[in-house]
N, C-alpha and C positions, 0 to 999 in steps of 0.2 A: 138493243141488243135483242135481237130476238130467243122468241121460248128455246129453239133450238141449241142455242148456241149459248144462252146461258146453264142451261143444263151440262154443257163439254166443259163452261168453265169452273163451274163448280164442282164436275164428277174430277175436274185437273187438280182441284183444291184437297179435295181428299185425298186422294194419291200420295200426295207430298206432305201429308199431315195436318195440318191448319184447316180442313174443311171445321172439327169439330170445336177449334178454339172460336171460325167465328160466328159457329151455329151457336154457340153458348150466350157467343155475347149478342147475338140478337140482331147483328150489323146488317146480314145479306138474306135476311128473308128465304134461307131453304128449304121453306116448306112452300115455296111454288113448285117443288115438286113431287108433291102429292100422290097417292097412286090413289085411283080411283073402283069404286067397287067392293063388295065385300069379300072381306080377305078368308081362306080357309085356312087351315092347320092342319098339317096328316101326320099324324105319328109315325114315329122315326128310331130307331136303336140308336140309341146316345153314342156322337161320336167324337173325336174332339177336333177342331179347326183352332186355326192361326191367323189374328187379324194381319193383313198387309198396308194395313195405315193405320197411325189414330183414328180410332170409334166411338161412336154414342152407341150405348144401347139404349133404346128408347122403348115406351108402353106398349108399345103398339104399332103393326107393321106398317107403319111410315112415319114418315118424316113432322107430321103435324103432332105426334104425341110424345108425351114428355120425355124428358130425360133421365131414363135411371142415375145413367155411370156414362163414363167415358172411358176409353180403358187406351193403353197406348199401343202401338206400332208393333206385333210379336205376341201378344197377349195368345192365351190359349184360352178359350170357350170350349162348354160344350152344349153341343148341339139336341135338344131334345125332339125337333119338327119340324118340315117344311110347311113356309107361309104364305100366300098366292105374292103374285109379281115383285118377285126373289128379294123375299125376307123371311131369313131362319128364324128360329125364336129357338133361344139361348137359356141357359144357367151361368150365375157368375156369382162366386161366392154368395150361393143361396139365396139369386135372386133370379127372378124369371122375367127376360125381354128378347127385342127380337131388335137385331142387326141386318144390314143391309147386304146379299151375299155377294156385293161388288168387291170388299173390300176385306175378306177373309178367303183361307183356303185350307183343305183337309190336310189335316196336319201326319206326318208320315209318320206311319207306325213303331216307335222301338221296341225291336224284339231283342230282351240279350239272352247273349246264347256263352254260355261257358264253353272254353277251350283247353286244350293241354297242352303243354310245352314239347314237344318231341327232341328237344336238345336242351344243353345250356344256352341262354338266349336273355342277349339286352336288349331291356324295353328305353325303346330313346324317347327325347321331350317331342321329337319332330317327323315324321314319316320318312326319314331316308334315315344311310347309316354316317351322314355327317352330320347327324343332329347328337346332342350331348348326351351320354348316358345317365338314366336317373336310378334305374336300379339292375343287378341281376340275377337272374329266376334260372331255378335248377331245372331238370329234366322232371316232368310229370307235373310241376308247379298250376294249379291252375287258374285262370284269366276269366275276368267275363267282359266283353264287349254290347256295348248298344250298337255298334254303325258299322256297315258293310266295308267291307275291305277296297281300296282306293288303290291301283297303283302296286299292289301287293302289299299294303301295309293296313292292318286293325288296329283300332283305336281301343287299346283297353286302360283295366283298371285293376291295380291290384294295391292290397295292404294301403287301400287310402290313397293312392296314388296316380295319376291316370298318364298315360303314355305310348308310343306304338310299338307293333312290334313285328317283322316278316311274317308273313301267313305259310311261308317256307318249311318254318318251323313250330308250327302250330298245327292242331289238328280239335277237331270241333267234338267236346263233351257227349261219352251215349248215355251218360250215367250210371256206367256200367261198374261195380267196384275193383274192376280188373287191377293187376298192379304196373304201377307207369313202367315201360321197360331199362329202366335205368336202373341199377343198384340201390339200394335204398341207403344207404351211411349218405349221409350230406356233405362228409369229407374224406378226401383218401389222400394219404401222402407215404412217397419212395421211402422204403426203410434200406435203401443201401442209392447210391450210382446208378443211374439206370437208364438203360438208353430206349427210346421212342424210337420206330422203327414203323417203314410207311404199311407192312402187313402183320397180321396177329404169327410171324415166323420168326427166326432168328436168320432166313436166309432173307428178308425182308431189311430193305437198306436203313443205314444208323440219320435219323433225320436231327436229330439232337438228343446231347445226355443229360441228364439231370441230376440235380443230385441229392442226396438222401435228406430230407425233411421236405422236399419240394411239394405244395398239395397240390393236386392234381384234379381236370375235370373229367371223372369218365364219366363219358354218355354210354355206356351198355357195352354188354359183355358179349365176345369174340367166343369162336370156339377153341379148345386147349388150352384154357387155365391163359387166357392172354385177354386184356383189356380193350378195349375202343379208348380213346380219348383225344379233350381241342387240347392242342398245345399252339399260343403264338398264330390265330388263327386258325391251325393248323390242324385236320386230322392225320394220330396215329395210334401205335399199335406198342402196349406196355406186358411183362406178366405178370403177370397176377401176383406170384411166387414174392415178390419185393414190392408187395403197395400190399397198406395196411388201411383196411377202413376202419375210420374215428367214429363211429356214432354217438350222435347225440351231437357232436359239433356245430357250433353258431356262429355267423357271423354277426360281430353288434353293427347296429343299425345308430348311433352316436356315436362313433372314435372321439368327436373335437369335445366331448364331454370330461368334464375337471373328473366329472365321477364314473368315468366309463368302467366295467368290470370287465377284464382279458385274464382268462384263468384256462385251465386245458379247455374247458368245455366251449369258453366265447371270443373267438378269434377277430384280430382285427381285417378290417378289408384287405386284398391283395397289396403288397407294396405300398399301401399307407406311409404317409409323411404328415405330422404337424406344421401346421400352417404360420406357428408365431416358434418357431426355435431360436433362440439366442444363446451366446457363452452364458455360463456362471459365471459369478466374481470370485468364486470360494477358492481355497487352494485345492490341487490333488497331488498325489502319489506322483505325477510324471508332468513334464513342461511344456511337452505336446502339444498343441494348439488343434485337437480333434473331435472328431463326433462326442467323442466319450465326455466333453465336457459342456457340452448343451443339454437344454431341459426347456420347457415351454415357459413364452414369457412372466406368466402367472409363480411358476412352481421355483424356477429361477428364483426369482425377486424372495418367497418365501426360505429360501434354503440359505439365502445369504445370512438372512436373519436368525437362520435357527444357529449356522455357525457364528456366529457374534453375541447371539446369546447365551450359547455352549461357552465360547471365551472367557463371559464377563463371569461366571462361575468356576472356573479355573480348569475346564473343559475344551481340550484341543482337538481337530477331528478334521480327517483331508479326506476328499473325495476317491473313489477308485473308478465308477463307471458308472456314467448319466445317461442319456442318449444312444440307441443302437439301432441301426437303422434293419429294411428287412433283410437288404444281399448281406450288412454283415453277419446279422443273427442268423442266413442259411448259411453260411461259412463257417461261424462256429460251432454249430448243434450237426453239422455235415461233419466237419473231423473229430467230434466227440462218436460220431457215430461208426467212423470210421477206425477210431482206436479202440472202444469198448465196445461196440454191438447196438443197432439199434433202441433194443427193450434199457437195457442200463442206462444211453442216455438220457432216454428220456424221462430216467428218475428223476436227475439233478439239471436236465437244461432244458428251456421252452422252446417246443418244433417254430421255426418261422413265424411272425404273425399274432402265436401265440403270449411274447414276452413282454413283459411290462415298461420294458427298457425301450421299445417301440414306441411306448406312447408317447417320451416324452417328458412323464410322470414320476419316474423312479429310478432312485439312485443310489447305490452302495457307498455305503461310507467305510472309514477306518481311523485309528488313532491318531496323532496327531504324526508317532514316528513310523506313520505305515504299514508297525507289522499284524499281524492277524489278517490281512484284507482279503474279504471275502471268505474268511474261516472261520473253524467251529469257534476257535481259540477267543473269539473276539466275544464271545456269552460270556458275563459275568466280569465282565472288565470297566471301569469307573466311565466308561465311554459309552458303550451298551445300557450301563442302568440310567445313566441320562439321558437317554434317548429313551427310554421306555416311558423314563418319569414327564417329562419334557414335551415330548416328536408333536405331542398334539396341538398345545399351544401355538403352535407355529402349521398346523395345516396337514401336518402330515403323519400318519398311520405306521408302526412295526407291520407290515404287511403279510409275512408270512410268522406269525408268533408260536411261540410254544405250543406241544401241544394241540392243535390244529391241523397236521395233515392231511388227516381225512378230508375237513374242507376247503386247505386251500389248494389241496395237491403237491404241495413241496414242505420241506422239515423245517425246522425251524432257521428264520434267518434274520439274526438282529441288526444285522449291518444294512438289511432293504427297507430303504425311507420308500414309500408313497403317498404324493403330495395329492387331499382329495377335498380339502378346504381347512378351514377353522370348525367348522359349523357337527361335520359330519365327521372329522377325525373326533373333536372332542364325546361326542355321543357311540364313537368303539370305542373308546377309551374310559368310557366311563363304565360303555356293561361290557368289557373284556373281552366282547365278541370280532367279527372277522368284517370284511367288506363284504362277503357273500353274503354271511347273516344280516349283515343291517339292510342288504337289500331281497330279500329271503330267495336269494336263485344261488346256481352253480356254478 
């Protein structure tokens, strides 16, 4: 093999990532590629390079020099100077050495930029609307990006999650403190049955009619007291006269947790459905096999044990209402609004998404004769007394205890049980506190 052919052969091996292994073993004598002449090193500003093949770092700018370290393809090296004959002086893990410039390339400098969403926006798992939604963020949310846009999408980071957003709905942040164009409240709700129109006027065509209690994605304020919203992927307008801003409302990030806190400030994701709903085996005040007999599997098993334990001690209980779907809660709340008005309805009924019944972990119970179901007269009964004393033994708490209205947002409900698991239930019972106080949240 001629000298030229040898060099071509070894170069091919290096590019495929094999050279460093063979050189390290000393079987091919790659020192035959020694460069002649005294090397000179020119100082240069430190720059980052990435190896394009597995590569030896040597003590000098020649293959005859000792190997200091061997790095894998894709390793980043800091280049601190240029040597003669195509070698670079590098720094790696506190060591200084030399690598052949044939097998490194300058790294594309990653510049982190901050963007602000100009509308409520889905962050997706890939750069396409067909990719799954990772999280949905509100208008005015700040996102960071280290990659340039491709095909109209940006790779972004948000609260430790990485995903993609359409560049159509983000703009580069100027770093100024100007407020986002959307209203500041995180959640808006319809306080009456409400028309969504094509324009900000009653002369606009009706696109849809929403029930009282429906939560709205408000994207901007329009003229004359109207609000611009998105509904089922379409842009529309509603009168601000029939919309209430719920300041401080947050969407919970852990809806599947047994200990999730759902209340007037912490709501479930829109149209959330628990994954493991099953029919309970306990008796109810009605015979029909409806969703109201369902609970999440762990809670269903626990409530059966609680009912059995009560019966052994001479206390008979009946179920009244367990799981309630988002649609059912929406219809229920809307009916209360129609009857009593929004403000009064909100004092005794939960907005859709904020009801514990939607978690599949809550259940209302009553006496064995079916009387006093979800009524104040249940308090003080032997059944209520037994539940207060023993529910925690089975992983349940009285979710809305007496005297805690200001904390829970609801009046005393001795009939409403919530499954949280035995350790948490027993800790809450022993301290005489609420779920909110246990976790130190509102």
